[in-house]
Steps between C-alpha positions, in 0.01 A plus 500: 500500500672163530555280198317167514668197344223277366737263319451217754121540473517499119721192499281301741149614399529567123159490333304497827311757701639582844368682803759721668517656844511880526880489486460406129759221540347226713285250313202389708343263246509414131252359252387481139230768529450821700188346657699199622766726649241718677322197647826349625616834645171554683525151652843602633358822647609747232195688371678733255820350359678671214421296190772452241505293184857378467618508138651194338749716313654822625523771238693813602298820492614855548218742562465777249551863581310772329703808415326826561610799317 
């Protein structure tokens, strides 16, 4: 599994919703609401973009592991 660097997306689209291509890196459209993004994407011929709300502040998170005994 390849690592995806979303830093350019976060920097450019902070606080907005974006529609991504299936490669999870290419922004098709952006907008203030998911509905706006879906409408714009459909007008461009993308019926099922990946929707992502871009955070305004990046907070590091490390997923938890559950120890089994």
